[in-house]
VOBA-1610 file (N, C-alpha, C; in pm, whole numbers, padded with zeros to 5 digits, always signed):
BEGIN
Met-02889-00768-01272Met-02941-00753-01407Met-03002-00886-01453Ser-03121-00880-01510Ser-03186-01000-01558Ser-03114-01055-01680Thr-03140-01184-01710Thr-03076-01243-01828Thr-03124-01173-01955His-03249-01130-01957His-03299-01056-02073His-03220-00927-02092Ser-03193-00859-01983Ser-03118-00734-01992Ser-02974-00760-02032Arg-02916-00872-01981Arg-02779-00905-02018Arg-02769-00940-02166Trp-02871-01010-02218Trp-02869-01042-02361Trp-02878-00913-02444Ala-02967-00823-02404Ala-02980-00697-02477Ala-02849-00618-02471Ala-02783-00622-02356Ala-02656-00552-02343Ala-02549-00613-02432Leu-02547-00746-02439Leu-02451-00814-02526Leu-02475-00776-02671Arg-02600-00779-02711Arg-02631-00747-02850Arg-02591-00604-02884Arg-02612-00512-02791Arg-02571-00372-02816Arg-02419-00360-02822His-02351-00444-02746His-02205-00437-02742His-02143-00483-02874Leu-02204-00584-02936Leu-02148-00637-03059Leu-02160-00535-03172Gln-02051-00509-03239Gln-02052-00414-03349Gln-02102-00477-03479Val-02093-00608-03487Val-02133-00684-03606Val-02227-00796-03561Pro-02339-00818-03629Pro-02437-00919-03583Pro-02398-01061-03621Leu-02274-01098-03593Leu-02222-01228-03635Leu-02168-01307-03516Val-02193-01437-03522Val-02139-01531-03424Val-02055-01632-03499Leu-01938-01662-03449Leu-01858-01770-03504Leu-01917-01902-03457Ala-01955-01988-03550Ala-02005-02120-03512Ala-01895-02196-03437Pro-01931-02266-03331Pro-01828-02338-03254Pro-01785-02464-03326Met-01666-02465-03379Met-01615-02579-03458Met-01514-02655-03374Ala-01563-02759-03305Ala-01477-02839-03219Ala-01387-02928-03302Gly-01282-02978-03241Gly-01196-03073-03308Gly-01070-03015-03369Gly-01041-02888-03341Gly-00916-02830-03388Gly-00930-02720-03490Val-01041-02716-03564Val-01059-02609-03663Val-01085-02476-03595Gly-01170-02478-03495Gly-01199-02356-03421Gly-01097-02334-03311Thr-00999-02252-03337Thr-00890-02229-03242Thr-00919-02110-03151Pro-00848-02098-03038Pro-00860-01977-02957Pro-00827-01851-03037Ala-00730-01861-03128Ala-00695-01744-03210Ala-00810-01701-03298Leu-00884-01796-03354Leu-00998-01762-03439Leu-01111-01703-03358Ala-01141-01763-03243Ala-01247-01709-03157Ala-01214-01566-03115Ala-01091-01543-03076Ala-01050-01409-03031Ala-01056-01309-03146Ala-01015-01352-03265Ala-01013-01261-03380Ala-01153-01217-03417Val-01250-01309-03411Val-01389-01272-03442Val-01443-01174-03337Ser-01413-01200-03211Ser-01458-01108-03107Ser-01390-00972-03121Glu-01262-00972-03152Glu-01190-00846-03171Glu-01246-00766-03288Ala-01300-00836-03389Ala-01355-00769-03506Ala-01499-00725-03485Gly-01551-00744-03364Gly-01684-00692-03332Gly-01795-00793-03327Gly-01764-00922-03355Gly-01865-01026-03345Gly-01851-01103-03215Leu-01915-01219-03209Leu-01905-01305-03091Leu-01828-01430-03130Gly-01703-01437-03089Gly-01623-01555-03115Gly-01672-01672-03031Ser-01650-01792-03080Ser-01690-01913-03008Ser-01576-02012-03003Leu-01560-02074-02889Leu-01458-02176-02869Leu-01528-02311-02858Gly-01510-02398-02957Gly-01567-02531-02953Gly-01482-02620-02865Ala-01531-02647-02742Ala-01449-02715-02642Ala-01497-02855-02610Ala-01587-02910-02690Ala-01652-03037-02655Ala-01556-03154-02645Tyr-01446-03151-02721Tyr-01352-03262-02719Tyr-01232-03236-02628Leu-01233-03124-02557Leu-01119-03088-02473Leu-01134-03143-02332Thr-01022-03179-02272Thr-01022-03216-02131Thr-01037-03089-02047Pro-01074-03102-01920Pro-01083-02982-01836Pro-00955-02898-01835Pro-00835-02958-01820Pro-00714-02874-01827Pro-00700-02804-01962Gln-00735-02872-02070Gln-00727-02810-02202Gln-00827-02695-02215Ile-00943-02709-02154Ile-01042-02600-02156Ile-00987-02478-02084Arg-00927-02501-01967Arg-00871-02388-01893Arg-00760-02320-01975Glu-00679-02400-02042Glu-00571-02345-02125Glu-00628-02267-02244Ala-00732-02321-02306Ala-00791-02253-02422Ala-00859-02122-02381Leu-00926-02123-02268Leu-00987-02000-02218Leu-00881-01893-02195Ala-00772-01932-02135Ala-00664-01836-02111Ala-00606-01785-02242Ala-00600-01872-02343Ala-00546-01831-02472Ala-00635-01730-02541Val-00768-01748-02528Val-00860-01649-02585Val-00846-01516-02512Arg-00844-01522-02379Arg-00837-01399-02300Arg-00706-01325-02321Ala-00600-01398-02356Ala-00472-01333-02382Ala-00476-01251-02511Arg-00575-01282-02597Arg-00583-01217-02727Arg-00693-01112-02736Thr-00791-01119-02645Thr-00902-01023-02651Thr-00964-01006-02514Asp-01019-00888-02491Asp-01098-00865-02370Asp-01245-00850-02404Gln-01281-00888-02527Gln-01419-00879-02572Gln-01496-01007-02535Pro-01629-01001-02532Pro-01709-01120-02498Pro-01688-01232-02600Phe-01694-01355-02551Phe-01688-01472-02639Phe-01769-01583-02576Ala-01790-01689-02655Ala-01869-01803-02610Ala-01784-01928-02602Val-01826-02020-02516Val-01768-02154-02509Val-01880-02254-02535Asn-01851-02356-02616Asn-01952-02454-02653Asn-01913-02594-02607Leu-02010-02665-02549Leu-01995-02806-02513Leu-02114-02885-02567Phe-02100-03017-02568Phe-02212-03103-02602Phe-02292-03130-02474Ala-02425-03123-02485Ala-02509-03154-02370Ala-02483-03297-02323Pro-02486-03320-02192Pro-02458-03456-02143Pro-02568-03552-02185Gln-02530-03673-02217Gln-02626-03776-02255Gln-02571-03911-02217Pro-02659-04008-02190Pro-02611-04141-02153Pro-02530-04203-02266Leu-02428-04279-02230Leu-02347-04348-02328Leu-02430-04464-02385Pro-02457-04464-02516Pro-02541-04571-02571Pro-02471-04705-02565Pro-02547-04812-02542Pro-02484-04944-02535Pro-02441-04990-02674Val-02332-05063-02680Val-02286-05124-02805Val-02250-05270-02777Thr-02273-05354-02875Thr-02242-05496-02860Thr-02104-05526-02916Ala-02049-05638-02876Ala-01920-05681-02928Ala-01928-05704-03079Gln-02044-05754-03125Gln-02061-05775-03268Gln-02059-05644-03345Ala-02123-05542-03290Ala-02126-05411-03357Ala-01986-05351-03362Ile-01911-05365-03253Ile-01774-05314-03251Ile-01688-05387-03354Ala-01704-05517-03362Ala-01626-05596-03458Ala-01658-05555-03601Ala-01786-05529-03629Ala-01826-05489-03765Ala-01770-05352-03800Ala-01774-05260-03704Ala-01721-05126-03729Ala-01571-05129-03749Cys-01502-05211-03671Cys-01356-05223-03686Cys-01320-05285-03820Ala-01400-05382-03862Ala-01372-05448-03990Ala-01385-05351-04106Glu-01480-05259-04099Glu-01496-05161-04206Glu-01378-05065-04213Leu-01321-05033-04097Leu-01210-04937-04094Leu-01074-05002-04114Ala-01067-05133-04100Ala-00938-05201-04107Ala-00863-05175-04237Pro-00927-05178-04356Pro-00851-05151-04478Pro-00790-05011-04482Phe-00859-04913-04425Phe-00806-04777-04423Phe-00684-04769-04331His-00689-04840-04220His-00574-04847-04129His-00456-04914-04199Ala-00485-05023-04266Ala-00378-05098-04332Ala-00310-05014-04439Ala-00387-04933-04510Ala-00330-04850-04616Ala-00229-04750-04562Leu-00244-04711-04435Leu-00150-04617-04372Leu-00051-04689-04281His-00052-04822-04286His+00038-04903-04202His+00014-04876-04054Leu-00112-04857-04018Leu-00150-04836-03879Leu-00192-04969-03817Pro-00183-04981-03685Pro-00237-05100-03620Pro-00387-05111-03647Pro-00445-05228-03635Pro-00590-05243-03655Pro-00668-05149-03562Pro-00786-05105-03605Pro-00864-05010-03522Pro-00910-05075-03393Thr-00899-04998-03284Thr-00950-05041-03153Thr-01007-04919-03083Leu-01097-04945-02992Leu-01155-04835-02914Leu-01059-04794-02802Pro-01046-04663-02779Pro-00963-04618-02666Pro-01036-04643-02533Pro-00966-04637-02422Pro-01029-04661-02292Pro-01142-04562-02261Gln-01126-04437-02305Gln-01227-04334-02278Gln-01278-04279-02412Val-01411-04279-02429Val-01466-04239-02559Val-01527-04099-02557Gln-01545-04040-02439Gln-01594-03903-02433Gln-01551-03839-02302Glu-01548-03706-02302Glu-01512-03633-02182Glu-01631-03625-02086Asp-01602-03605-01960Asp-01706-03592-01858Asp-01762-03450-01860Phe-01889-03436-01891Phe-01949-03304-01904Phe-01939-03224-01775Gly-01965-03288-01662Gly-01960-03216-01535Gly-01823-03155-01509Ala-01718-03229-01538Ala-01582-03178-01519Ala-01552-03067-01619Gln-01600-03082-01742Gln-01580-02977-01842Gln-01651-02848-01799Leu-01775-02862-01754Leu-01851-02744-01712Leu-01785-02676-01593His-01732-02756-01502His-01661-02699-01386His-01543-02614-01433Ala-01471-02661-01535Ala-01358-02584-01589Ala-01406-02454-01653Val-01519-02460-01721Val-01575-02338-01782Val-01615-02238-01674Leu-01680-02287-01570Leu-01730-02198-01465Leu-01617-02141-01379Ala-01501-02204-01383Ala-01387-02151-01308Ala-01339-02019-01366Asp-01368-01995-01493Asp-01331-01870-01559Asp-01441-01838-01659Pro-01561-01805-01610Pro-01679-01804-01696Pro-01673-01703-01810Pro-01705-01748-01931Pro-01714-01656-02044Pro-01847-01580-02040Ala-01865-01489-02131Ala-01991-01415-02136Ala-02106-01505-02178Val-02076-01603-02264Val-02180-01686-02324Val-02137-01832-02320Phe-02233-01919-02294Phe-02212-02064-02304Phe-02317-02118-02400Ser-02273-02196-02498Ser-02368-02259-02590Ser-02350-02410-02586Phe-02453-02480-02626Phe-02447-02626-02623Phe-02531-02683-02736Ala-02502-02809-02768Ala-02572-02880-02875Ala-02596-03024-02833Phe-02674-03095-02912Phe-02702-03237-02896Phe-02801-03269-02785Gly-02869-03171-02730Gly-02964-03205-02626Gly-03003-03086-02540Arg-03049-03119-02419Arg-03093-03019-02322Arg-02999-03023-02201Leu-02984-02910-02137Leu-02899-02904-02017Leu-02977-02948-01894Pro-02912-03019-01803Pro-02975-03046-01673Pro-03004-02913-01603Pro-03115-02905-01529Pro-03148-02779-01461Pro-03034-02726-01374Gly-02962-02814-01308Gly-02853-02770-01222Gly-02744-02699-01299Ala-02714-02749-01419Ala-02611-02687-01501Ala-02657-02550-01550Leu-02782-02542-01593Leu-02836-02414-01639Leu-02837-02312-01526Asn-02878-02356-01409Asn-02882-02265-01294Asn-02742-02218-01256Ala-02645-02308-01261Ala-02507-02271-01226Ala-02452-02168-01324Leu-02480-02185-01451Leu-02434-02088-01551Leu-02500-01952-01529His-02630-01952-01505His-02698-01825-01482His-02649-01758-01353Ala-02622-01839-01251Ala-02572-01783-01126Ala-02436-01717-01145Ala-02359-01766-01243Ala-02228-01708-01273Ala-02238-01590-01371Gly-02361-01554-01408Gly-02380-01441-01498Gly-02357-01473-01645Val-02363-01603-01678Val-02336-01647-01815Val-02467-01660-01893Leu-02470-01606-02013Leu-02584-01624-02103Leu-02575-01761-02168Val-02689-01828-02184Val-02690-01967-02229Val-02770-01979-02359Ile-02707-02042-02458Ile-02768-02060-02591Ile-02778-02208-02622Gly-02899-02257-02650Gly-02919-02394-02694Gly-02920-02404-02845Thr-02924-02525-02896Thr-02923-02549-03040Thr-03043-02634-03078Ala-03116-02591-03181Ala-03233-02664-03226Ala-03229-02681-03377Thr-03278-02796-03423Thr-03288-02821-03567Thr-03434-02829-03611Ser-03525-02797-03520Ser-03668-02798-03552Ser-03740-02709-03453Leu-03863-02674-03485Leu-03943-02593-03394Leu-03971-02663-03262Pro-04010-02792-03261Pro-04032-02857-03130Pro-03911-02854-03039Glu-03792-02872-03095Glu-03672-02865-03012Glu-03655-02724-02955Ala-03677-02622-03038Ala-03664-02484-02990Ala-03764-02455-02879Gln-03882-02508-02890Gln-03984-02485-02787Gln-03945-02552-02656Leu-03884-02670-02663Leu-03838-02736-02540Leu-03726-02655-02475Leu-03636-02603-02555Leu-03528-02520-02500Leu-03584-02394-02435Ala-03686-02336-02497Ala-03749-02217-02439Ala-03811-02251-02303Gln-03875-02368-02294Gln-03933-02411-02166Gln-03825-02428-02060Asp-03707-02473-02102Asp-03598-02496-02007Asp-03542-02366-01949Gly-03558-02255-02022Gly-03510-02127-01973Gly-03380-02079-02032Val-03344-02130-02152Val-03224-02076-02216Val-03247-01931-02254Asp-03140-01858-02278Asp-03150-01716-02309Asp-03165-01688-02458Ala-03126-01782-02540Ala-03138-01768-02686Ala-03124-01907-02745Val-03159-01920-02873Val-03148-02049-02940Val-03084-02030-03077Thr-02991-02117-03109Thr-02936-02124-03244Thr-03021-02222-03322Val-03079-02177-03433Val-03156-02266-03518Val-03068-02306-03636Gln-03050-02435-03654Gln-02957-02487-03752Gln-03033-02540-03874Gly-03020-02470-03985Gly-03084-02512-04107Gly-03015-02632-04169Gly-03080-02693-04266Gly-03030-02815-04326Gly-02902-02799-04405Ala-02870-02677-04448Ala-02750-02655-04528Ala-02623-02644-04445Ala-02637-02643-04313Ala-02523-02620-04225Ala-02421-02732-04233Gly-02294-02697-04218Gly-02188-02796-04212Gly-02170-02847-04071Gly-02101-02960-04059Gly-02073-03017-03928Gly-02191-03097-03873His-02180-03131-03748His-02281-03215-03685His-02415-03144-03676Arg-02520-03221-03695Arg-02654-03171-03668Arg-02666-03155-03517Gly-02706-03036-03473Gly-02699-03004-03332Gly-02820-03040-03249Gly-02924-03093-03314Gly-03044-03128-03240Gly-03035-03265-03176Trp-03147-03311-03125Trp-03146-03439-03055Trp-03277-03515-03067Gln-03381-03452-03113Gln-03512-03517-03109Gln-03574-03528-03247Glu-03587-03417-03315Glu-03651-03412-03446Glu-03575-03313-03533Asp-03512-03362-03640Asp-03436-03275-03730Asp-03520-03247-03853Ala-03562-03122-03867Ala-03646-03085-03980Ala-03567-03073-04110Leu-03435-03055-04100Leu-03351-03028-04217Leu-03413-02918-04303Ala-03472-02821-04236Ala-03542-02713-04304Ala-03445-02607-04351Gly-03489-02524-04442Gly-03410-02409-04481Gly-03389-02317-04362Thr-03274-02254-04356Thr-03241-02170-04241Thr-03340-02057-04221Leu-03380-01990-04328Leu-03473-01878-04316Leu-03611-01927-04273Thr-03654-02041-04326Thr-03784-02097-04287Thr-03786-02129-04138Leu-03681-02197-04091Leu-03675-02235-03950Leu-03663-02112-03861Thr-03590-02013-03906Thr-03578-01888-03829Thr-03714-01822-03812Arg-03790-01813-03919Arg-03924-01751-03910Arg-04015-01830-03818Gln-04010-01962-03827Gln-04096-02046-03743Gln-04067-02023-03595Val-03940-02022-03559Val-03903-02012-03418Val-03926-01871-03365Thr-03898-01769-03444Thr-03921-01632-03397Thr-04069-01605-03377Gln-04152-01668-03458Gln-04297-01647-03445Gln-04358-01727-03331Ala-04297-01841-03298Ala-04357-01931-03199Ala-04299-01917-03060Thr-04183-01852-03046Thr-04122-01834-02914Thr-04080-01688-02898Arg-04046-01655-02776Arg-03997-01519-02747Arg-03845-01516-02739Leu-03783-01626-02771Leu-03638-01634-02762Leu-03569-01554-02873Pro-03459-01487-02841Pro-03373-01437-02948Pro-03321-01554-03029Val-03319-01541-03160Val-03281-01649-03249Val-03150-01616-03318Ile-03058-01713-03320Ile-02935-01704-03397Ile-02951-01799-03515Ala-02950-01746-03634Ala-02968-01828-03754Ala-02835-01887-03798Ala-02835-02016-03832Ala-02713-02085-03874Ala-02744-02178-03990Gly-02650-02184-04085Gly-02664-02279-04194Gly-02670-02211-04330Gly-02561-02222-04406Gly-02561-02170-04542Gly-02544-02021-04556Leu-02499-01954-04449Leu-02483-01808-04453Leu-02338-01778-04491Met-02317-01746-04617Met-02181-01734-04670Met-02148-01594-04721Thr-02247-01507-04731Thr-02226-01372-04784Thr-02298-01271-04697Ala-02267-01143-04719Ala-02337-01037-04647Ala-02486-01040-04679Gly-02520-01075-04803Gly-02660-01086-04840Gly-02730-01197-04764Asp-02661-01310-04744Asp-02718-01419-04666Asp-02743-01376-04522Val-02647-01306-04465Val-02662-01258-04327Val-02780-01162-04317Gln-02791-01071-04410Gln-02901-00975-04407Gln-03035-01046-04422Ala-03041-01149-04506Ala-03165-01224-04522Ala-03205-01292-04392Ala-03107-01343-04318Ala-03136-01406-04190Ala-03189-01304-04089Leu-03128-01187-04087Leu-03175-01082-03997Leu-03316-01037-04036Asp-03340-01028-04166Asp-03473-00988-04213Asp-03579-01093-04178Ala-03535-01219-04166Ala-03628-01326-04131Ala-03659-01330-03981Gly-03592-01244-03903Gly-03621-01235-03760Gly-03507-01272-03669Ala-03395-01315-03727Ala-03281-01352-03642Ala-03221-01229-03575Thr-03175-01247-03453Thr-03103-01141-03382Thr-02958-01137-03426Leu-02902-01256-03448Leu-02763-01270-03492Leu-02756-01381-03597Ala-02649-01381-03673Ala-02625-01486-03772Ala-02497-01559-03735Ala-02502-01692-03739Ala-02385-01773-03708Ala-02322-01827-03836Cys-02192-01814-03847Cys-02118-01861-03965Cys-02003-01949-03920Gly-01991-02065-03984Gly-01880-02154-03955Gly-01800-02186-04081Thr-01869-02240-04181Thr-01802-02276-04306Thr-01730-02155-04367Ala-01787-02037-04352Ala-01725-01916-04408Ala-01588-01889-04350Phe-01557-01948-04232Phe-01429-01923-04165Phe-01332-02041-04176Leu-01367-02144-04251Leu-01280-02262-04258Leu-01144-02231-04319Leu-01139-02132-04407Leu-01013-02095-04472Leu-00947-01974-04408Ala-00998-01932-04292Ala-00939-01817-04223Ala-00796-01848-04181Asp-00713-01745-04181Asp-00573-01762-04140Asp-00564-01820-03999Glu-00656-01780-03912Glu-00649-01819-03772Glu-00711-01957-03746Ala-00780-02014-03845Ala-00844-02144-03826Ala-00741-02256-03823Gly-00772-02363-03754Gly-00682-02477-03746Gly-00708-02581-03853Thr-00768-02543-03963Thr-00801-02634-04072Thr-00674-02693-04132Pro-00656-02825-04130Pro-00534-02884-04187Pro-00522-02856-04337Asp-00399-02860-04386Asp-00376-02828-04528Asp-00455-02915-04624Pro-00462-03049-04605Pro-00541-03128-04701Pro-00690-03092-04699Tyr-00739-03055-04586Tyr-00878-03008-04570Tyr-00895-02878-04649Arg-00802-02785-04633Arg-00809-02658-04706Arg-00806-02681-04857Arg-00718-02771-04901Arg-00709-02797-05046Arg-00838-02856-05099Ala-00900-02944-05023Ala-01027-03003-05066Ala-01136-02897-05077Leu-01138-02805-04983Leu-01236-02695-04989Leu-01211-02606-05110Gln-01086-02571-05132Gln-01054-02476-05238Gln-01072-02536-05377Ser-01061-02668-05389Ser-01081-02729-05521Ser-01227-02720-05564Gly-01317-02724-05467Gly-01460-02713-05498Gly-01517-02831-05574Glu-01445-02941-05580Glu-01486-03052-05665Glu-01585-03147-05597Arg-01585-03149-05466Arg-01666-03248-05395Arg-01804-03194-05360Gln-01902-03282-05362Gln-02034-03251-05313Gln-02038-03270-05161Thr-02134-03208-05095Thr-02152-03234-04953Thr-02255-03345-04935Val-02237-03422-04828Val-02329-03531-04796Val-02354-03530-04646Leu-02465-03589-04606Leu-02490-03616-04466Leu-02439-03757-04436Thr-02357-03769-04334Thr-02291-03896-04306Thr-02279-03920-04156Arg-02275-04048-04119Arg-02246-04088-03982Arg-02114-04165-03975Ala-02042-04171-04088Ala-01924-04258-04098Ala-01815-04223-03999Tyr-01793-04097-03973Tyr-01681-04055-03890Tyr-01711-04055-03741Ser-01832-04016-03704Ser-01860-03998-03562Ser-01977-04080-03510Gly-02057-04136-03600Gly-02177-04205-03556Gly-02295-04114-03539Arg-02274-03986-03561Arg-02381-03887-03553Arg-02388-03815-03687Thr-02508-03784-03731Thr-02526-03723-03862Thr-02458-03587-03868Ala-02378-03569-03973Ala-02306-03444-03994Ala-02294-03421-04144Arg-02283-03294-04182Arg-02265-03260-04323Arg-02119-03227-04350Gly-02065-03292-04452Gly-01928-03266-04491Gly-01905-03303-04636Leu-01783-03285-04682Leu-01750-03321-04819Leu-01745-03473-04834Arg-01787-03519-04950Arg-01785-03663-04977Arg-01640-03713-04978Thr-01617-03827-04913Thr-01485-03891-04909Thr-01502-04041-04930Thr-01389-04111-04937Thr-01398-04256-04947Thr-01460-04316-04821Leu-01442-04251-04708Leu-01501-04303-04585Leu-01653-04284-04584Thr-01701-04171-04636Thr-01847-04150-04635Thr-01917-04254-04721Gly-01848-04306-04822Gly-01908-04409-04905Gly-01868-04549-04868Gly-01772-04563-04777Gly-01719-04695-04747Gly-01752-04747-04608Val-01820-04668-04528Val-01858-04711-04393Val-02010-04719-04386His-02062-04837-04360His-02206-04858-04360His-02260-04903-04225Ser-02171-04938-04133Ser-02215-04987-04001Ser-02144-04912-03889Pro-02156-04779-03888Pro-02086-04705-03781Pro-02149-04731-03645Leu-02068-04725-03543Leu-02118-04730-03406Leu-02190-04599-03376Pro-02277-04596-03275Pro-02340-04469-03237Pro-02237-04373-03177Phe-02268-04244-03184Phe-02185-04142-03120Phe-02191-04163-02969Pro-02081-04149-02897Pro-01948-04107-02940Pro-01852-04222-02972Trp-01904-04347-02973Trp-01818-04462-02995Trp-01744-04453-03129Gln-01819-04425-03237Gln-01757-04420-03368Gln-01656-04305-03377Asn-01689-04195-03314Asn-01598-04080-03313Asn-01465-04118-03250Ala-01472-04193-03140Ala-01349-04239-03073Ala-01276-04342-03158Leu-01352-04427-03227Leu-01289-04533-03306Leu-01213-04476-03426Thr-01261-04368-03485Thr-01196-04312-03604Thr-01092-04206-03572Arg-01073-04176-03445Arg-00985-04064-03408Arg-00842-04085-03456Ser-00786-04202-03434Ser-00648-04225-03473Ser-00633-04224-03625Leu-00732-04273-03696Leu-00727-04273-03842Leu-00731-04131-03897Arg-00816-04050-03838Arg-00825-03910-03883Arg-00695-03835-03856Ala-00636-03859-03740Ala-00509-03793-03707Ala-00399-03836-03802Ala-00393-03965-03832Ala-00290-04014-03924Ala-00315-03962-04064Gly-00441-03953-04104Gly-00474-03900-04236Gly-00431-03756-04252Ala-00451-03678-04147Ala-00409-03537-04152Ala-00257-03527-04165Gln-00186-03611-04089Gln-00040-03607-04091Gln+00014-03652-04227Ala-00056-03749-04289Ala-00011-03801-04418Ala-00063-03719-04536Gly-00151-03623-04509Gly-00203-03538-04616Gly-00314-03601-04698His-00384-03701-04640His-00491-03770-04711His-00627-03711-04671Ala-00680-03624-04753Ala-00807-03560-04721Ala-00920-03660-04711Asp-00913-03771-04785Asp-01023-03867-04786Asp-01041-03938-04652Leu-00945-03925-04564Leu-00957-03988-04433Leu-01004-03888-04326Leu-01017-03762-04364Leu-01057-03659-04268Leu-01207-03636-04271Ser-01260-03592-04158Ser-01400-03547-04154Ser-01402-03403-04205Leu-01430-03387-04333Leu-01423-03256-04398Leu-01555-03183-04381Trp-01587-03148-04257Trp-01717-03084-04231Trp-01726-02952-04308Ala-01837-02935-04377Ala-01858-02812-04456Ala-02004-02802-04493Gly-02054-02679-04499Gly-02191-02655-04540Gly-02205-02655-04691Glu-02329-02652-04737Glu-02355-02661-04880Glu-02293-02546-04959Gly-02274-02433-04896Gly-02218-02317-04967Gly-02068-02305-04956Tyr-01999-02414-04929Tyr-01855-02406-04896Tyr-01772-02346-05008Arg-01817-02356-05133Arg-01738-02302-05245Arg-01725-02151-05239Gln-01808-02088-05158Gln-01801-01942-05144Gln-01706-01899-05032Ala-01648-01994-04961Ala-01552-01960-04855Ala-01427-01898-04917Arg-01373-01799-04848Arg-01255-01729-04898Arg-01145-01732-04793Ala-01021-01741-04841Ala-00907-01734-04752Ala-00880-01589-04711Gly-00818-01572-04595Gly-00785-01440-04546Gly-00795-01436-04396Ser-00773-01320-04340Ser-00784-01306-04195Ser-00930-01311-04154Ala-00952-01346-04028Ala-01088-01348-03976Ala-01153-01210-03986Ala-01074-01107-03964Ala-01125-00970-03973Ala-01173-00939-04116Gln-01095-00984-04216Gln-01135-00962-04354Gln-01264-01038-04387Ile-01272-01162-04340Ile-01393-01241-04365Ile-01513-01179-04295Met-01492-01130-04173Met-01600-01060-04102Met-01649-00940-04182Ala-01556-00864-04237Ala-01595-00746-04316Ala-01676-00788-04438Asp-01638-00898-04502Asp-01712-00946-04619Asp-01852-00994-04582Leu-01870-01042-04461Leu-01998-01095-04418Leu-02092-00990-04359Thr-02039-00873-04331Thr-02117-00769-04265Thr-02212-00700-04362Pro-02343-00703-04333Pro-02440-00638-04423Pro-02417-00488-04432
//
């Protein structure tokens, strides 16, 4: 069966035109991915920060909960950017007061700042899911070919039309277009249009033959229907599931979302890569972050301690512009609310 036929078959199989956005870092749990798939959508497992053994364990955890199709998401491989000792010292100095406030040792970089993509992909291919998605770049041809040889559908992520066109040239099976209102990391790598989700969806559907998954600011059934009307095959929702029972969202994160008091901002303070989240003391207090993934590794211990201490201002509170419309409840209930 061709990849086009497999994509059409997947779309027919889904009872609801919804994809769970892959939320790496603990919020997107195997239980949440499985619950979305069980409710008729396409669950996603954000595995970018997991070691290969953790990926195998997470895959098994999803399969233990559902026999429906689901996706696994990784970050596209990219060279580790160089950093100077001066840049590291400046970044550590900015974080030192936050560490001191929690009685933590001064910030230092861990020995390993990112997982090996090849090893992660090998773990995924050992028990291949129906769908593999990726962000932050393009896949090497060998990786794309290996996924297709295993019968896996491949979805790239674009934040602009030029990025979507490059992904189409590479031979991906579909593309997620990420509008400017989306929460979490910007998934592109070359040119971020920060365009409205519907505008970007129309541009990509008109300029390529790829099935389009619209993402960014889709918080209601009306939003989902508008994305479908704009030409999307599926709609991806992440922020809408942050308060789901099955999500791994820490309690201080949940309270910050439910208060609705904070504005969202684009920041590089936590990871070194532009992401949208709720304003915190860190988003306003870090001005010299290291590039991704260095900064992400540098802030990891602070974020973990902040979660344990209940300090939301130390967490990366990723959320889209429409986060105030998020509702608590089971993933199935949220899916029903989002279904046009």
